[in-house]
C-alpha positions, -999 to 999 in steps of 0.1 A, spaced: 701 -222 -61 697 -218 -24 701 -181 -25 703 -151 -44 728 -122 -44 716 -89 -38 734 -55 -51 771 -48 -50 777 -15 -37 817 -19 -33 809 -43 -4 809 -84 -1 777 -92 -14 747 -106 7 729 -138 0 691 -132 4 673 -161 4 649 -172 -27 621 -178 -5 622 -141 10 624 -127 -25 595 -148 -42 576 -145 -10 580 -110 -12 571 -112 -51 535 -130 -45 528 -103 -17 533 -77 -41 519 -93 -72 477 -89 -55 466 -73 -78 443 -72 -109 407 -88 -115 384 -113 -111 405 -146 -88 433 -121 -77 413 -90 -68 394 -115 -47 423 -126 -30 435 -96 -24 411 -76 -14 406 -110 12 441 -101 26 433 -63 26 405 -70 53 427 -93 71 453 -64 72 431 -41 79 412 -62 106 445 -71 126 455 -31 128 420 -27 142 422 -53 170 456 -45 169 449 -9 182 415 -11 197 437 -34 224 462 -11 231 440 24 231 417 6 260 443 -12 280 458 21 280 428 38 293 422 12 315 462 16 329 453 54 331 418 51 350 433 23 376 464 48 382 439 80 384 416 63 407 443 50 431 459 88 430 429 107 433 414 83 462 446 83 479 448 119 472 423 119 501 423 89 518 457 79 535 480 46 526 478 34 563 448 42 593 456 37 629 423 30 647 416 30 685 395 -6 691 366 7 708 359 36 687 389 62 699 425 65 700 436 75 736 475 81 730 470 90 697 505 109 702 519 75 712 512 57 678 521 84 658 558 81 671 561 44 670 548 44 637 571 73 621 601 52 636 593 32 604 619 39 576 584 39 548 566 61 568 571 99 557 540 118 578 514 110 604 484 130 613 462 124 641 417 126 627 380 124 641 355 111 616 319 111 617 287 113 596 262 143 601 237 160 584 246 192 568 219 221 560 214 251 540 187 271 535 163 246 520 187 225 509 200 189 532 225 168 526 243 138 541 283 143 546 313 121 559 326 148 585 365 145 591 383 165 620 418 172 604 451 193 623 457 214 590 489 216 602 499 181 599 470 170 574 486 181 542 516 154 552 493 129 551 469 136 519 468 162 488 431 184 498 454 212 504 466 208 467 430 210 450 410 239 473 391 263 450 386 284 474 400 288 508 431 272 524 430 241 551 446 272 573 413 284 576 405 260 599 411 274 634 402 255 668 371 274 684 361 293 654 339 262 639 345 269 602 340 239 578 355 230 542 328 211 517 336 195 479 326 214 452 298 190 443 285 188 483 290 229 483 271 233 451 242 210 464 238 234 494 236 264 471 266 279 500 293 302 492 327 307 515 315 328 544 274 314 539 269 295 575 264 253 572 238 241 597 260 205 608 236 177 625 250 149 641 234 116 648 251 115 680 218 125 706 212 146 733 192 134 762 167 156 776 133 154 793 115 153 762 139 128 743 168 123 722 174 154 703 203 151 674 236 175 683 231 209 657 259 234 654 266 258 632 297 263 606 312 290 585 324 277 553 361 289 548 366 267 512 358 248 488 377 218 476 378 196 443 391 167 445 382 152 407 361 126 427 325 126 428 323 106 459 347 128 476 335 161 461 301 153 466 300 139 511 335 143 526 334 175 546 366 189 567 366 205 599 392 213 625 404 182 650 398 206 682 364 213 667 354 174 661 367 163 693 338 186 708 313 181 682 314 141 685 325 138 726 354 127 724 376 143 744 417 144 741 405 111 718 413 106 684 394 80 661 428 76 648 460 79 631 469 86 591 501 74 578 514 82 539 545 61 528 574 66 507 558 37 484 517 33 485 530 -4 473 544 -13 504 512 -4 525 502 -40 531 541 -49 544 542 -20 564 506 -27 583 515 -58 594 550 -50 608 532 -20 628 505 -44 638 534 -65 655 554 -35 674 528 -3 681 527 3 717 491 5 716 462 -13 711 448 -4 675 434 -18 644 457 -11 615 444 -12 579 460 -2 541 445 11 519 442 -20 496 423 -34 522 394 -9 520 394 -7 485 398 -43 477 374 -51 464 371 -19 435 405 -23 423 401 -62 419 369 -55 405 390 -28 379 418 -58 369 388 -84 361 376 -63 336 408 -50 323 416 -87 315 386 -96 299 388 -70 278 421 -81 264 409 -113 258 375 -99 241 396 -75 221 425 -107 214 391 -127 198 391 -96 173 429 -100 163 425 -137 160 391 -137 137 414 -111 116 441 -129 116 422 -166 104 405 -150 73 449 -153 61 438 -186 61 413 -182 34 430 -157 15 460 -181 14 442 -210 6 430 -190 -26 468 -179 -35 479 -217 -30 453 -227 -51 460 -201 -80 498 -209 -79 497 -243 -81 513 -245 -116 543 -216 -101 544 -245 -69 552 -275 -94 577 -249 -114 598 -240 -81 598 -276 -72 605 -297 -109 635 -266 -103 649 -286 -71 629 -264 -44 618 -286 -15 588 -286 0 603 -270 30 615 -238 10 577 -235 -5 566 -239 30 591 -209 35 581 -189 9 540 -195 21 548 -185 52 565 -153 44 538 -144 22 509 -148 44 533 -138 77 536 -103 60 500 -95 60 504 -98 100 535 -76 103 522 -48 81 487 -50 97 502 -53 129 527 -25 122 496 1 114 479 -11 145 502 -8 168 515 30 150 477 46 149 468 22 187 496 46 204 492 79 184 453 79 193 465 60 233 488 92 233 463 124 220 433 103 237 428 136 260 426 159 226 407 130 207 377 120 231 365 159 238 365 169 204 346 138 198 323 147 233 316 183 214 309 176 178 286 151 186 276 166 218 278 132 240 291 125 273 316 90 276 319 90 318 291 111 339 311 116 371 285 110 393 285 70 374 325 66 365 341 84 398 361 104 373 350 125 343 381 126 323 391 103 301 432 90 313 453 73 295 484 53 308 506 37 272 529 10 290 554 -3 269 547 -39 285 508 -37 271 522 -26 233 551 -55 230 530 -85 245 498 -66 225 520 -70 191 536 -105 197 503 -120 200 491 -101 166 526 -114 151 518 -149 170 485 -153 154 493 -143 121 524 -167 118 498 -195 133 474 -188 107 500 -191 73 509 -228 89 476 -250 73 478 -234 38 514 -230 32 515 -267 41 491 -275 17 515 -254 -5 545 -279 0 518 -312 1 514 -303 -40 522 -325 -64 543 -314 -96 529 -339 -121 492 -332 -107 493 -293 -106 509 -296 -146 487 -321 -158 462 -295 -170 488 -267 -180 
């Protein structure tokens, strides 16, 4: 009685454990009225809950992964992997520092920069901004601003012509277009008999970029390196040198190596130090969301307990008959584990398929919902980006599916144990 044989298709019959056949039969036979209908309803709710929880976990983790990756890429398209800055506010021998840094095999580009704060004015509009002086010929080796130009190009920043490139949001706030004049007012003042006066210089807008990240689009302006040196009176010095690596995640190690080998006195910072708190907060939020949504799966899985307890109570006569025919307690245990686990397996499969499809099409589904209901999920002035990204990772899907199946399996153990402990004589007394 340990096994049943399947149909013979000309090959040797494969023995099928009868526990599997009985478990499948009990799983399919949950229809009818009264008690069976209620048990079937609880099982269906449990299955749906597991599916929704798994799908929500996959979508949320994919969005969190996409958000983290998109934000990192956008930050590093304007920022740099590593910055070498002068300890006294200026770096005199930046050529020496650049050559020494490029000797490292992981360094793919080096470019000098000047950075400072300024007030921009055009007409009646005034906005504070970060002014960055760049060398247009070298900037493309360390940043991707040139790939995000909406008008003009970085090559239009020619020395001595005092051209300026603004972020799209900043240009819109000032109400200027390419060719218009922008007044740049720096906080470093000029001492006169009448007192300290801020330095003022008129620039001409030669380009507009749009990174897609509000922080940069609304608060960054680029000018030529030579013009920035004149504006901030640095002479031949620069604020520092920006480096780009072949692997951004190598930045901490490369920064430590450069700190030991650079022939100039300089401070070295990598992108993980400049944005450490932000990315740490995103990682913590991802873990917290994972725990919260896993609890949804756990609640749905433990609904299986109540459904299985009712099934065991309803099937006591069947259990007793199986026991009198020679079925062992272990076989009864296996039957009800199989029956309950099928709820978790099917619910997990539905959730995985639904979650993967939704995560892969999030860029279509979210805009459709926003247009249909007139809402906006991400305000770019608050969340840095305005589109919901998604990065589906196989490891996340595997982990979520394994957790859901494990919880469903655990939920079947107690009811199945109770079924295995049923006394045949007691169960058949009133039949």
